[in-house]
Every structure is written in C-alpha cells, then in structure tokens.
mmCIF file of the N, C-alpha and C atoms, coordinates in Angstrom:
data_MODEL
# 
_entry.id   MODEL 
# 
loop_
_atom_site.group_PDB 
_atom_site.id 
_atom_site.type_symbol 
_atom_site.label_atom_id 
_atom_site.label_alt_id 
_atom_site.label_comp_id 
_atom_site.label_asym_id 
_atom_site.label_entity_id 
_atom_site.label_seq_id 
_atom_site.pdbx_PDB_ins_code 
_atom_site.Cartn_x 
_atom_site.Cartn_y 
_atom_site.Cartn_z 
_atom_site.occupancy 
_atom_site.B_iso_or_equiv 
_atom_site.pdbx_formal_charge 
_atom_site.auth_seq_id 
_atom_site.auth_comp_id 
_atom_site.auth_asym_id 
_atom_site.auth_atom_id 
_atom_site.pdbx_PDB_model_num 
ATOM 1   N N  . MET A 1 1  ? 6.106   9.357   10.286  1.00 0.00 ? 1  MET A N  1 
ATOM 2   C CA . MET A 1 1  ? 4.801   9.737   10.732  1.00 0.00 ? 1  MET A CA 1 
ATOM 3   C C  . MET A 1 1  ? 3.695   8.897   10.126  1.00 0.00 ? 1  MET A C  1 
ATOM 4   N N  . SER A 1 2  ? 3.850   8.544   8.860   1.00 0.00 ? 2  SER A N  1 
ATOM 5   C CA . SER A 1 2  ? 2.829   7.736   8.190   1.00 0.00 ? 2  SER A CA 1 
ATOM 6   C C  . SER A 1 2  ? 2.811   6.316   8.800   1.00 0.00 ? 2  SER A C  1 
ATOM 7   N N  . LEU A 1 3  ? 3.973   5.792   9.187   1.00 0.00 ? 3  LEU A N  1 
ATOM 8   C CA . LEU A 1 3  ? 3.956   4.457   9.807   1.00 0.00 ? 3  LEU A CA 1 
ATOM 9   C C  . LEU A 1 3  ? 3.260   4.467   11.171  1.00 0.00 ? 3  LEU A C  1 
ATOM 10  N N  . ALA A 1 4  ? 3.459   5.572   11.934  1.00 0.00 ? 4  ALA A N  1 
ATOM 11  C CA . ALA A 1 4  ? 2.781   5.645   13.211  1.00 0.00 ? 4  ALA A CA 1 
ATOM 12  C C  . ALA A 1 4  ? 1.260   5.744   13.025  1.00 0.00 ? 4  ALA A C  1 
ATOM 13  N N  . LEU A 1 5  ? 0.857   6.508   12.014  1.00 0.00 ? 5  LEU A N  1 
ATOM 14  C CA . LEU A 1 5  ? -0.575  6.609   11.700  1.00 0.00 ? 5  LEU A CA 1 
ATOM 15  C C  . LEU A 1 5  ? -1.144  5.234   11.235  1.00 0.00 ? 5  LEU A C  1 
ATOM 16  N N  . ALA A 1 6  ? -0.353  4.527   10.448  1.00 0.00 ? 6  ALA A N  1 
ATOM 17  C CA . ALA A 1 6  ? -0.753  3.155   10.014  1.00 0.00 ? 6  ALA A CA 1 
ATOM 18  C C  . ALA A 1 6  ? -0.848  2.234   11.209  1.00 0.00 ? 6  ALA A C  1 
ATOM 19  N N  . ALA A 1 7  ? 0.031   2.351   12.157  1.00 0.00 ? 7  ALA A N  1 
ATOM 20  C CA . ALA A 1 7  ? 0.026   1.521   13.363  1.00 0.00 ? 7  ALA A CA 1 
ATOM 21  C C  . ALA A 1 7  ? -1.211  1.808   14.209  1.00 0.00 ? 7  ALA A C  1 
ATOM 22  N N  . VAL A 1 8  ? -1.559  3.089   14.373  1.00 0.00 ? 8  VAL A N  1 
ATOM 23  C CA . VAL A 1 8  ? -2.728  3.438   15.136  1.00 0.00 ? 8  VAL A CA 1 
ATOM 24  C C  . VAL A 1 8  ? -4.002  2.936   14.438  1.00 0.00 ? 8  VAL A C  1 
ATOM 25  N N  . ILE A 1 9  ? -4.100  3.131   13.127  1.00 0.00 ? 9  ILE A N  1 
ATOM 26  C CA . ILE A 1 9  ? -5.258  2.670   12.400  1.00 0.00 ? 9  ILE A CA 1 
ATOM 27  C C  . ILE A 1 9  ? -5.400  1.152   12.496  1.00 0.00 ? 9  ILE A C  1 
ATOM 28  N N  . GLY A 1 10 ? -4.299  0.424   12.364  1.00 0.00 ? 10 GLY A N  1 
ATOM 29  C CA . GLY A 1 10 ? -4.296  -1.015  12.459  1.00 0.00 ? 10 GLY A CA 1 
ATOM 30  C C  . GLY A 1 10 ? -4.714  -1.494  13.829  1.00 0.00 ? 10 GLY A C  1 
ATOM 31  N N  . PHE A 1 11 ? -4.201  -0.809  14.871  1.00 0.00 ? 11 PHE A N  1 
ATOM 32  C CA . PHE A 1 11 ? -4.579  -1.203  16.255  1.00 0.00 ? 11 PHE A CA 1 
ATOM 33  C C  . PHE A 1 11 ? -6.040  -0.967  16.518  1.00 0.00 ? 11 PHE A C  1 
ATOM 34  N N  . VAL A 1 12 ? -6.571  0.141   16.068  1.00 0.00 ? 12 VAL A N  1 
ATOM 35  C CA . VAL A 1 12 ? -7.970  0.458   16.306  1.00 0.00 ? 12 VAL A CA 1 
ATOM 36  C C  . VAL A 1 12 ? -8.880  -0.556  15.552  1.00 0.00 ? 12 VAL A C  1 
ATOM 37  N N  . ILE A 1 13 ? -8.557  -0.850  14.338  1.00 0.00 ? 13 ILE A N  1 
ATOM 38  C CA . ILE A 1 13 ? -9.338  -1.845  13.552  1.00 0.00 ? 13 ILE A CA 1 
ATOM 39  C C  . ILE A 1 13 ? -9.261  -3.182  14.226  1.00 0.00 ? 13 ILE A C  1 
ATOM 40  N N  . GLY A 1 14 ? -8.042  -3.595  14.626  1.00 0.00 ? 14 GLY A N  1 
ATOM 41  C CA . GLY A 1 14 ? -7.914  -4.912  15.265  1.00 0.00 ? 14 GLY A CA 1 
ATOM 42  C C  . GLY A 1 14 ? -8.603  -5.008  16.590  1.00 0.00 ? 14 GLY A C  1 
ATOM 43  N N  . TYR A 1 15 ? -8.594  -3.908  17.354  1.00 0.00 ? 15 TYR A N  1 
ATOM 44  C CA . TYR A 1 15 ? -9.303  -3.901  18.634  1.00 0.00 ? 15 TYR A CA 1 
ATOM 45  C C  . TYR A 1 15 ? -10.795 -3.950  18.436  1.00 0.00 ? 15 TYR A C  1 
ATOM 46  N N  . ARG A 1 16 ? -11.309 -3.241  17.457  1.00 0.00 ? 16 ARG A N  1 
ATOM 47  C CA . ARG A 1 16 ? -12.782 -3.236  17.168  1.00 0.00 ? 16 ARG A CA 1 
ATOM 48  C C  . ARG A 1 16 ? -13.244 -4.610  16.674  1.00 0.00 ? 16 ARG A C  1 
ATOM 49  N N  . LEU A 1 17 ? -12.482 -5.235  15.739  1.00 0.00 ? 17 LEU A N  1 
ATOM 50  C CA . LEU A 1 17 ? -12.964 -6.439  15.152  1.00 0.00 ? 17 LEU A CA 1 
ATOM 51  C C  . LEU A 1 17 ? -12.640 -7.649  15.974  1.00 0.00 ? 17 LEU A C  1 
ATOM 52  N N  . GLU A 1 18 ? -11.701 -7.503  16.863  1.00 0.00 ? 18 GLU A N  1 
ATOM 53  C CA . GLU A 1 18 ? -11.298 -8.611  17.771  1.00 0.00 ? 18 GLU A CA 1 
ATOM 54  C C  . GLU A 1 18 ? -10.772 -9.789  16.944  1.00 0.00 ? 18 GLU A C  1 
ATOM 55  N N  . MET A 1 19 ? -10.860 -11.002 17.417  1.00 0.00 ? 19 MET A N  1 
ATOM 56  C CA . MET A 1 19 ? -10.377 -12.165 16.712  1.00 0.00 ? 19 MET A CA 1 
ATOM 57  C C  . MET A 1 19 ? -11.613 -12.926 16.173  1.00 0.00 ? 19 MET A C  1 
ATOM 58  N N  . THR A 1 20 ? -12.437 -12.207 15.466  1.00 0.00 ? 20 THR A N  1 
ATOM 59  C CA . THR A 1 20 ? -13.649 -12.822 14.842  1.00 0.00 ? 20 THR A CA 1 
ATOM 60  C C  . THR A 1 20 ? -13.338 -13.141 13.417  1.00 0.00 ? 20 THR A C  1 
ATOM 61  N N  . ARG A 1 21 ? -14.284 -13.711 12.732  1.00 0.00 ? 21 ARG A N  1 
ATOM 62  C CA . ARG A 1 21 ? -14.151 -14.069 11.333  1.00 0.00 ? 21 ARG A CA 1 
ATOM 63  C C  . ARG A 1 21 ? -13.853 -12.788 10.479  1.00 0.00 ? 21 ARG A C  1 
ATOM 64  N N  . ALA A 1 22 ? -14.593 -11.707 10.823  1.00 0.00 ? 22 ALA A N  1 
ATOM 65  C CA . ALA A 1 22 ? -14.396 -10.450 10.105  1.00 0.00 ? 22 ALA A CA 1 
ATOM 66  C C  . ALA A 1 22 ? -12.976 -9.898  10.330  1.00 0.00 ? 22 ALA A C  1 
ATOM 67  N N  . GLY A 1 23 ? -12.457 -10.062 11.542  1.00 0.00 ? 23 GLY A N  1 
ATOM 68  C CA . GLY A 1 23 ? -11.102 -9.616  11.826  1.00 0.00 ? 23 GLY A CA 1 
ATOM 69  C C  . GLY A 1 23 ? -10.051 -10.367 11.045  1.00 0.00 ? 23 GLY A C  1 
ATOM 70  N N  . TYR A 1 24 ? -10.223 -11.673 10.985  1.00 0.00 ? 24 TYR A N  1 
ATOM 71  C CA . TYR A 1 24 ? -9.292  -12.480 10.188  1.00 0.00 ? 24 TYR A CA 1 
ATOM 72  C C  . TYR A 1 24 ? -9.349  -12.169 8.736   1.00 0.00 ? 24 TYR A C  1 
ATOM 73  N N  . ILE A 1 25 ? -10.563 -11.981 8.201   1.00 0.00 ? 25 ILE A N  1 
ATOM 74  C CA . ILE A 1 25 ? -10.727 -11.663 6.810   1.00 0.00 ? 25 ILE A CA 1 
ATOM 75  C C  . ILE A 1 25 ? -10.135 -10.319 6.455   1.00 0.00 ? 25 ILE A C  1 
ATOM 76  N N  . SER A 1 26 ? -10.385 -9.325  7.352   1.00 0.00 ? 26 SER A N  1 
ATOM 77  C CA . SER A 1 26 ? -9.820  -7.997  7.030   1.00 0.00 ? 26 SER A CA 1 
ATOM 78  C C  . SER A 1 26 ? -8.260  -8.013  7.124   1.00 0.00 ? 26 SER A C  1 
ATOM 79  N N  . MET A 1 27 ? -7.682  -8.829  8.067   1.00 0.00 ? 27 MET A N  1 
ATOM 80  C CA . MET A 1 27 ? -6.225  -8.926  8.077   1.00 0.00 ? 27 MET A CA 1 
ATOM 81  C C  . MET A 1 27 ? -5.690  -9.566  6.835   1.00 0.00 ? 27 MET A C  1 
ATOM 82  N N  . ALA A 1 28 ? -6.360  -10.628 6.369   1.00 0.00 ? 28 ALA A N  1 
ATOM 83  C CA . ALA A 1 28 ? -5.904  -11.313 5.164   1.00 0.00 ? 28 ALA A CA 1 
ATOM 84  C C  . ALA A 1 28 ? -6.070  -10.421 3.947   1.00 0.00 ? 28 ALA A C  1 
ATOM 85  N N  . LEU A 1 29 ? -7.142  -9.703  3.843   1.00 0.00 ? 29 LEU A N  1 
ATOM 86  C CA . LEU A 1 29 ? -7.348  -8.824  2.685   1.00 0.00 ? 29 LEU A CA 1 
ATOM 87  C C  . LEU A 1 29 ? -6.351  -7.661  2.716   1.00 0.00 ? 29 LEU A C  1 
ATOM 88  N N  . THR A 1 30 ? -6.044  -7.187  3.874   1.00 0.00 ? 30 THR A N  1 
ATOM 89  C CA . THR A 1 30 ? -5.072  -6.099  3.967   1.00 0.00 ? 30 THR A CA 1 
ATOM 90  C C  . THR A 1 30 ? -3.655  -6.580  3.530   1.00 0.00 ? 30 THR A C  1 
ATOM 91  N N  . ALA A 1 31 ? -3.307  -7.743  4.023   1.00 0.00 ? 31 ALA A N  1 
ATOM 92  C CA . ALA A 1 31 ? -1.982  -8.273  3.648   1.00 0.00 ? 31 ALA A CA 1 
ATOM 93  C C  . ALA A 1 31 ? -1.906  -8.552  2.122   1.00 0.00 ? 31 ALA A C  1 
ATOM 94  N N  . ILE A 1 32 ? -2.949  -9.165  1.571   1.00 0.00 ? 32 ILE A N  1 
ATOM 95  C CA . ILE A 1 32 ? -2.948  -9.503  0.162   1.00 0.00 ? 32 ILE A CA 1 
ATOM 96  C C  . ILE A 1 32 ? -3.002  -8.198  -0.663  1.00 0.00 ? 32 ILE A C  1 
ATOM 97  N N  . GLY A 1 33 ? -3.790  -7.220  -0.236  1.00 0.00 ? 33 GLY A N  1 
ATOM 98  C CA . GLY A 1 33 ? -3.905  -5.978  -0.992  1.00 0.00 ? 33 GLY A CA 1 
ATOM 99  C C  . GLY A 1 33 ? -2.590  -5.198  -1.017  1.00 0.00 ? 33 GLY A C  1 
ATOM 100 N N  . PHE A 1 34 ? -1.933  -5.054  0.103   1.00 0.00 ? 34 PHE A N  1 
ATOM 101 C CA . PHE A 1 34 ? -0.700  -4.351  0.133   1.00 0.00 ? 34 PHE A CA 1 
ATOM 102 C C  . PHE A 1 34 ? 0.451   -5.110  -0.590  1.00 0.00 ? 34 PHE A C  1 
ATOM 103 N N  . SER A 1 35 ? 0.386   -6.404  -0.561  1.00 0.00 ? 35 SER A N  1 
ATOM 104 C CA . SER A 1 35 ? 1.393   -7.191  -1.309  1.00 0.00 ? 35 SER A CA 1 
ATOM 105 C C  . SER A 1 35 ? 1.162   -7.011  -2.797  1.00 0.00 ? 35 SER A C  1 
ATOM 106 N N  . ALA A 1 36 ? -0.135  -7.067  -3.215  1.00 0.00 ? 36 ALA A N  1 
ATOM 107 C CA . ALA A 1 36 ? -0.403  -6.829  -4.638  1.00 0.00 ? 36 ALA A CA 1 
ATOM 108 C C  . ALA A 1 36 ? -0.027  -5.419  -5.068  1.00 0.00 ? 36 ALA A C  1 
ATOM 109 N N  . GLY A 1 37 ? -0.188  -4.474  -4.174  1.00 0.00 ? 37 GLY A N  1 
ATOM 110 C CA . GLY A 1 37 ? 0.252   -3.109  -4.442  1.00 0.00 ? 37 GLY A CA 1 
ATOM 111 C C  . GLY A 1 37 ? 1.740   -3.014  -4.631  1.00 0.00 ? 37 GLY A C  1 
ATOM 112 N N  . GLN A 1 38 ? 2.463   -3.767  -3.841  1.00 0.00 ? 38 GLN A N  1 
ATOM 113 C CA . GLN A 1 38 ? 3.922   -3.790  -4.000  1.00 0.00 ? 38 GLN A CA 1 
ATOM 114 C C  . GLN A 1 38 ? 4.333   -4.403  -5.332  1.00 0.00 ? 38 GLN A C  1 
ATOM 115 N N  . ILE A 1 39 ? 3.664   -5.482  -5.732  1.00 0.00 ? 39 ILE A N  1 
ATOM 116 C CA . ILE A 1 39 ? 3.979   -6.129  -6.988  1.00 0.00 ? 39 ILE A CA 1 
ATOM 117 C C  . ILE A 1 39 ? 3.636   -5.199  -8.151  1.00 0.00 ? 39 ILE A C  1 
ATOM 118 N N  . ALA A 1 40 ? 2.489   -4.506  -8.077  1.00 0.00 ? 40 ALA A N  1 
ATOM 119 C CA . ALA A 1 40 ? 2.092   -3.578  -9.128  1.00 0.00 ? 40 ALA A CA 1 
ATOM 120 C C  . ALA A 1 40 ? 3.102   -2.431  -9.190  1.00 0.00 ? 40 ALA A C  1 
ATOM 121 N N  . HIS A 1 41 ? 3.549   -1.962  -8.034  1.00 0.00 ? 41 HIS A N  1 
ATOM 122 C CA . HIS A 1 41 ? 4.590   -0.894  -8.014  1.00 0.00 ? 41 HIS A CA 1 
ATOM 123 C C  . HIS A 1 41 ? 5.865   -1.332  -8.651  1.00 0.00 ? 41 HIS A C  1 
ATOM 124 N N  . LEU A 1 42 ? 6.210   -2.580  -8.413  1.00 0.00 ? 42 LEU A N  1 
ATOM 125 C CA . LEU A 1 42 ? 7.426   -3.177  -9.015  1.00 0.00 ? 42 LEU A CA 1 
ATOM 126 C C  . LEU A 1 42 ? 7.302   -3.241  -10.501 1.00 0.00 ? 42 LEU A C  1 
ATOM 127 N N  . LEU A 1 43 ? 6.179   -3.634  -11.007 1.00 0.00 ? 43 LEU A N  1 
ATOM 128 C CA . LEU A 1 43 ? 5.984   -3.788  -12.451 1.00 0.00 ? 43 LEU A CA 1 
ATOM 129 C C  . LEU A 1 43 ? 5.825   -2.460  -13.169 1.00 0.00 ? 43 LEU A C  1 
ATOM 130 N N  . LEU A 1 44 ? 5.323   -1.444  -12.482 1.00 0.00 ? 44 LEU A N  1 
ATOM 131 C CA . LEU A 1 44 ? 5.052   -0.160  -13.120 1.00 0.00 ? 44 LEU A CA 1 
ATOM 132 C C  . LEU A 1 44 ? 6.244   0.841   -12.983 1.00 0.00 ? 44 LEU A C  1 
ATOM 133 N N  . ALA A 1 45 ? 7.240   0.516   -12.211 1.00 0.00 ? 45 ALA A N  1 
ATOM 134 C CA . ALA A 1 45 ? 8.389   1.388   -11.983 1.00 0.00 ? 45 ALA A CA 1 
ATOM 135 C C  . ALA A 1 45 ? 9.169   1.611   -13.242 1.00 0.00 ? 45 ALA A C  1 
ATOM 136 N N  . GLN A 1 46 ? 9.484   2.823   -13.554 1.00 0.00 ? 46 GLN A N  1 
ATOM 137 C CA . GLN A 1 46 ? 10.247  3.120   -14.774 1.00 0.00 ? 46 GLN A CA 1 
ATOM 138 C C  . GLN A 1 46 ? 11.722  2.840   -14.595 1.00 0.00 ? 46 GLN A C  1 
ATOM 139 N N  . ASN A 1 47 ? 12.246  3.110   -13.446 1.00 0.00 ? 47 ASN A N  1 
ATOM 140 C CA . ASN A 1 47 ? 13.688  2.826   -13.176 1.00 0.00 ? 47 ASN A CA 1 
ATOM 141 C C  . ASN A 1 47 ? 13.832  2.325   -11.736 1.00 0.00 ? 47 ASN A C  1 
ATOM 142 N N  . ARG A 1 48 ? 15.005  1.811   -11.468 1.00 0.00 ? 48 ARG A N  1 
ATOM 143 C CA . ARG A 1 48 ? 15.272  1.255   -10.167 1.00 0.00 ? 48 ARG A CA 1 
ATOM 144 C C  . ARG A 1 48 ? 15.326  2.294   -9.067  1.00 0.00 ? 48 ARG A C  1 
ATOM 145 N N  . ALA A 1 49 ? 15.630  3.553   -9.399  1.00 0.00 ? 49 ALA A N  1 
ATOM 146 C CA . ALA A 1 49 ? 15.712  4.618   -8.418  1.00 0.00 ? 49 ALA A CA 1 
ATOM 147 C C  . ALA A 1 49 ? 14.342  4.941   -7.808  1.00 0.00 ? 49 ALA A C  1 
ATOM 148 N N  . SER A 1 50 ? 13.266  4.688   -8.545  1.00 0.00 ? 50 SER A N  1 
ATOM 149 C CA . SER A 1 50 ? 11.938  4.971   -7.985  1.00 0.00 ? 50 SER A CA 1 
ATOM 150 C C  . SER A 1 50 ? 11.350  3.826   -7.222  1.00 0.00 ? 50 SER A C  1 
ATOM 151 N N  . MET A 1 51 ? 12.071  2.759   -7.005  1.00 0.00 ? 51 MET A N  1 
ATOM 152 C CA . MET A 1 51 ? 11.537  1.608   -6.267  1.00 0.00 ? 51 MET A CA 1 
ATOM 153 C C  . MET A 1 51 ? 11.583  1.897   -4.754  1.00 0.00 ? 51 MET A C  1 
ATOM 154 N N  . THR A 1 52 ? 10.559  1.470   -4.077  1.00 0.00 ? 52 THR A N  1 
ATOM 155 C CA . THR A 1 52 ? 10.489  1.595   -2.613  1.00 0.00 ? 52 THR A CA 1 
ATOM 156 C C  . THR A 1 52 ? 9.703   0.422   -2.053  1.00 0.00 ? 52 THR A C  1 
ATOM 157 N N  . LEU A 1 53 ? 10.012  0.078   -0.836  1.00 0.00 ? 53 LEU A N  1 
ATOM 158 C CA . LEU A 1 53 ? 9.277   -0.999  -0.151  1.00 0.00 ? 53 LEU A CA 1 
ATOM 159 C C  . LEU A 1 53 ? 8.198   -0.455  0.719   1.00 0.00 ? 53 LEU A C  1 
ATOM 160 N N  . LEU A 1 54 ? 7.867   0.835   0.596   1.00 0.00 ? 54 LEU A N  1 
ATOM 161 C CA . LEU A 1 54 ? 6.910   1.456   1.470   1.00 0.00 ? 54 LEU A CA 1 
ATOM 162 C C  . LEU A 1 54 ? 5.491   0.775   1.467   1.00 0.00 ? 54 LEU A C  1 
ATOM 163 N N  . PRO A 1 55 ? 4.945   0.413   0.307   1.00 0.00 ? 55 PRO A N  1 
ATOM 164 C CA . PRO A 1 55 ? 3.632   -0.281  0.380   1.00 0.00 ? 55 PRO A CA 1 
ATOM 165 C C  . PRO A 1 55 ? 3.690   -1.569  1.162   1.00 0.00 ? 55 PRO A C  1 
ATOM 166 N N  . LEU A 1 56 ? 4.779   -2.295  1.042   1.00 0.00 ? 56 LEU A N  1 
ATOM 167 C CA . LEU A 1 56 ? 4.925   -3.550  1.777   1.00 0.00 ? 56 LEU A CA 1 
ATOM 168 C C  . LEU A 1 56 ? 5.073   -3.346  3.279   1.00 0.00 ? 56 LEU A C  1 
ATOM 169 N N  . VAL A 1 57 ? 5.872   -2.325  3.620   1.00 0.00 ? 57 VAL A N  1 
ATOM 170 C CA . VAL A 1 57 ? 6.107   -2.001  5.043   1.00 0.00 ? 57 VAL A CA 1 
ATOM 171 C C  . VAL A 1 57 ? 4.838   -1.485  5.699   1.00 0.00 ? 57 VAL A C  1 
ATOM 172 N N  . VAL A 1 58 ? 4.110   -0.583  5.032   1.00 0.00 ? 58 VAL A N  1 
ATOM 173 C CA . VAL A 1 58 ? 2.854   -0.073  5.605   1.00 0.00 ? 58 VAL A CA 1 
ATOM 174 C C  . VAL A 1 58 ? 1.866   -1.198  5.814   1.00 0.00 ? 58 VAL A C  1 
ATOM 175 N N  . GLY A 1 59 ? 1.701   -2.061  4.816   1.00 0.00 ? 59 GLY A N  1 
ATOM 176 C CA . GLY A 1 59 ? 0.803   -3.215  4.992   1.00 0.00 ? 59 GLY A CA 1 
ATOM 177 C C  . GLY A 1 59 ? 1.215   -4.093  6.140   1.00 0.00 ? 59 GLY A C  1 
ATOM 178 N N  . LEU A 1 60 ? 2.518   -4.356  6.277   1.00 0.00 ? 60 LEU A N  1 
ATOM 179 C CA . LEU A 1 60 ? 3.001   -5.199  7.397   1.00 0.00 ? 60 LEU A CA 1 
ATOM 180 C C  . LEU A 1 60 ? 2.701   -4.538  8.733   1.00 0.00 ? 60 LEU A C  1 
ATOM 181 N N  . VAL A 1 61 ? 2.932   -3.253  8.848   1.00 0.00 ? 61 VAL A N  1 
ATOM 182 C CA . VAL A 1 61 ? 2.657   -2.531  10.064  1.00 0.00 ? 61 VAL A CA 1 
ATOM 183 C C  . VAL A 1 61 ? 1.191   -2.587  10.413  1.00 0.00 ? 61 VAL A C  1 
ATOM 184 N N  . ILE A 1 62 ? 0.314   -2.365  9.430   1.00 0.00 ? 62 ILE A N  1 
ATOM 185 C CA . ILE A 1 62 ? -1.104  -2.372  9.715   1.00 0.00 ? 62 ILE A CA 1 
ATOM 186 C C  . ILE A 1 62 ? -1.574  -3.770  10.159  1.00 0.00 ? 62 ILE A C  1 
ATOM 187 N N  . VAL A 1 63 ? -1.103  -4.810  9.462   1.00 0.00 ? 63 VAL A N  1 
ATOM 188 C CA . VAL A 1 63 ? -1.474  -6.145  9.836   1.00 0.00 ? 63 VAL A CA 1 
ATOM 189 C C  . VAL A 1 63 ? -1.007  -6.544  11.204  1.00 0.00 ? 63 VAL A C  1 
ATOM 190 N N  . LEU A 1 64 ? 0.244   -6.207  11.521  1.00 0.00 ? 64 LEU A N  1 
ATOM 191 C CA . LEU A 1 64 ? 0.803   -6.551  12.811  1.00 0.00 ? 64 LEU A CA 1 
ATOM 192 C C  . LEU A 1 64 ? 0.040   -5.841  13.917  1.00 0.00 ? 64 LEU A C  1 
ATOM 193 N N  . PHE A 1 65 ? -0.270  -4.598  13.735  1.00 0.00 ? 65 PHE A N  1 
ATOM 194 C CA . PHE A 1 65 ? -1.020  -3.859  14.776  1.00 0.00 ? 65 PHE A CA 1 
ATOM 195 C C  . PHE A 1 65 ? -2.483  -4.311  14.861  1.00 0.00 ? 65 PHE A C  1 
ATOM 196 N N  . MET A 1 66 ? -3.061  -4.759  13.761  1.00 0.00 ? 66 MET A N  1 
ATOM 197 C CA . MET A 1 66 ? -4.386  -5.336  13.781  1.00 0.00 ? 66 MET A CA 1 
ATOM 198 C C  . MET A 1 66 ? -4.353  -6.592  14.655  1.00 0.00 ? 66 MET A C  1 
ATOM 199 N N  . LEU A 1 67 ? -3.352  -7.389  14.459  1.00 0.00 ? 67 LEU A N  1 
ATOM 200 C CA . LEU A 1 67 ? -3.219  -8.608  15.274  1.00 0.00 ? 67 LEU A CA 1 
ATOM 201 C C  . LEU A 1 67 ? -3.007  -8.260  16.747  1.00 0.00 ? 67 LEU A C  1 
ATOM 202 N N  . LEU A 1 68 ? -2.145  -7.272  16.989  1.00 0.00 ? 68 LEU A N  1 
ATOM 203 C CA . LEU A 1 68 ? -1.858  -6.877  18.380  1.00 0.00 ? 68 LEU A CA 1 
ATOM 204 C C  . LEU A 1 68 ? -3.133  -6.311  19.045  1.00 0.00 ? 68 LEU A C  1 
ATOM 205 N N  . GLY A 1 69 ? -3.935  -5.536  18.362  1.00 0.00 ? 69 GLY A N  1 
ATOM 206 C CA . GLY A 1 69 ? -5.172  -5.001  18.912  1.00 0.00 ? 69 GLY A CA 1 
ATOM 207 C C  . GLY A 1 69 ? -6.181  -6.109  19.194  1.00 0.00 ? 69 GLY A C  1 
ATOM 208 N N  . GLY A 1 70 ? -6.290  -7.075  18.265  1.00 0.00 ? 70 GLY A N  1 
ATOM 209 C CA . GLY A 1 70 ? -7.235  -8.166  18.476  1.00 0.00 ? 70 GLY A CA 1 
ATOM 210 C C  . GLY A 1 70 ? -6.810  -9.030  19.643  1.00 0.00 ? 70 GLY A C  1 
ATOM 211 N N  . VAL A 1 71 ? -5.530  -9.347  19.748  1.00 0.00 ? 71 VAL A N  1 
ATOM 212 C CA . VAL A 1 71 ? -5.058  -10.178 20.873  1.00 0.00 ? 71 VAL A CA 1 
ATOM 213 C C  . VAL A 1 71 ? -5.204  -9.450  22.195  1.00 0.00 ? 71 VAL A C  1 
ATOM 214 N N  . LEU A 1 72 ? -4.916  -8.105  22.206  1.00 0.00 ? 72 LEU A N  1 
ATOM 215 C CA . LEU A 1 72 ? -5.069  -7.382  23.420  1.00 0.00 ? 72 LEU A CA 1 
ATOM 216 C C  . LEU A 1 72 ? -6.538  -7.355  23.885  1.00 0.00 ? 72 LEU A C  1 
ATOM 217 N N  . ARG A 1 73 ? -7.477  -7.195  22.981  1.00 0.00 ? 73 ARG A N  1 
ATOM 218 C CA . ARG A 1 73 ? -8.865  -7.200  23.385  1.00 0.00 ? 73 ARG A CA 1 
ATOM 219 C C  . ARG A 1 73 ? -9.346  -8.557  23.944  1.00 0.00 ? 73 ARG A C  1 
ATOM 220 N N  . VAL A 1 74 ? -8.897  -9.632  23.290  1.00 0.00 ? 74 VAL A N  1 
ATOM 221 C CA . VAL A 1 74 ? -9.224  -10.965 23.765  1.00 0.00 ? 74 VAL A CA 1 
ATOM 222 C C  . VAL A 1 74 ? -8.609  -11.224 25.126  1.00 0.00 ? 74 VAL A C  1 
ATOM 223 N N  . THR A 1 75 ? -7.392  -10.807 25.338  1.00 0.00 ? 75 THR A N  1 
ATOM 224 C CA . THR A 1 75 ? -6.706  -10.942 26.608  1.00 0.00 ? 75 THR A CA 1 
ATOM 225 C C  . THR A 1 75 ? -7.419  -10.128 27.687  1.00 0.00 ? 75 THR A C  1 
ATOM 226 N N  . LEU A 1 76 ? -7.770  -8.934  27.409  1.00 0.00 ? 76 LEU A N  1 
ATOM 227 C CA . LEU A 1 76 ? -8.474  -8.083  28.390  1.00 0.00 ? 76 LEU A CA 1 
ATOM 228 C C  . LEU A 1 76 ? -9.846  -8.677  28.756  1.00 0.00 ? 76 LEU A C  1 
ATOM 229 N N  . TYR A 1 77 ? -10.564 -9.171  27.743  1.00 0.00 ? 77 TYR A N  1 
ATOM 230 C CA . TYR A 1 77 ? -11.861 -9.767  27.955  1.00 0.00 ? 77 TYR A CA 1 
ATOM 231 C C  . TYR A 1 77 ? -11.765 -11.016 28.832  1.00 0.00 ? 77 TYR A C  1 
ATOM 232 N N  . ARG A 1 78 ? -10.764 -11.847 28.576  1.00 0.00 ? 78 ARG A N  1 
ATOM 233 C CA . ARG A 1 78 ? -10.596 -13.060 29.381  1.00 0.00 ? 78 ARG A CA 1 
ATOM 234 C C  . ARG A 1 78 ? -10.197 -12.728 30.790  1.00 0.00 ? 78 ARG A C  1 
ATOM 235 N N  . ASN A 1 79 ? -9.351  -11.699 30.996  1.00 0.00 ? 79 ASN A N  1 
ATOM 236 C CA . ASN A 1 79 ? -8.975  -11.342 32.341  1.00 0.00 ? 79 ASN A CA 1 
ATOM 237 C C  . ASN A 1 79 ? -10.145 -10.768 33.154  1.00 0.00 ? 79 ASN A C  1 
ATOM 238 N N  . GLN A 1 80 ? -11.050 -10.030 32.490  1.00 0.00 ? 80 GLN A N  1 
ATOM 239 C CA . GLN A 1 80 ? -12.188 -9.479  33.182  1.00 0.00 ? 80 GLN A CA 1 
ATOM 240 C C  . GLN A 1 80 ? -13.181 -10.582 33.494  1.00 0.00 ? 80 GLN A C  1 
ATOM 241 N N  . LYS A 1 81 ? -13.286 -11.563 32.615  1.00 0.00 ? 81 LYS A N  1 
ATOM 242 C CA . LYS A 1 81 ? -14.195 -12.686 32.805  1.00 0.00 ? 81 LYS A CA 1 
ATOM 243 C C  . LYS A 1 81 ? -13.752 -13.546 33.974  1.00 0.00 ? 81 LYS A C  1 
ATOM 244 N N  . ASN A 1 82 ? -12.455 -13.746 34.096  1.00 0.00 ? 82 ASN A N  1 
ATOM 245 C CA . ASN A 1 82 ? -11.897 -14.611 35.147  1.00 0.00 ? 82 ASN A CA 1 
ATOM 246 C C  . ASN A 1 82 ? -11.875 -13.920 36.522  1.00 0.00 ? 82 ASN A C  1 
ATOM 247 N N  . ALA A 1 83 ? -11.891 -12.604 36.548  1.00 0.00 ? 83 ALA A N  1 
ATOM 248 C CA . ALA A 1 83 ? -11.790 -11.870 37.840  1.00 0.00 ? 83 ALA A CA 1 
ATOM 249 C C  . ALA A 1 83 ? -13.089 -11.821 38.559  1.00 0.00 ? 83 ALA A C  1 
# 
C-alpha cells in the first residue's frame, strides 16, 4: 500500500512540475535523499536482520513515477498543440 501511495505522490508531483528545471531538480534531490537514507540505514542497523531495502525502493518508485508524470504531461501538451 505504501508503494502505491508513493507512486501516486510521485506521479502527481511529476505531472505538476513537468519537465522543467524544478522538475529535474526535485527528481535528483529525491533520488539522492532516498539513497542517502538507505546508506544511513545501513550504517545505523544493529544487526543484519533489521536491514531492508525499503527506503531505496520507495525512492526509486517515486522518481520513476515523477518521470512518468512529467513525460505524460509533455506528451499530452504536444498532442494538443499539434491537433
């Protein structure tokens, strides 16, 4: 359920920001932030049983759906402009 929520959030943000400078910056900061969170989680884990890739997976889902939302908006805008 949390991955679906992350996908929806990423899609909405990507659709709103489109493929602008702010969109690219937010995608880059999201990817770097969740990767840093994964590294911090790795360093702070007390034992191997508590390790999870969830921060990395959530960040990846958000960034991919941000990209999908931005590309979809650009595609829809170009199709409306050409019609």
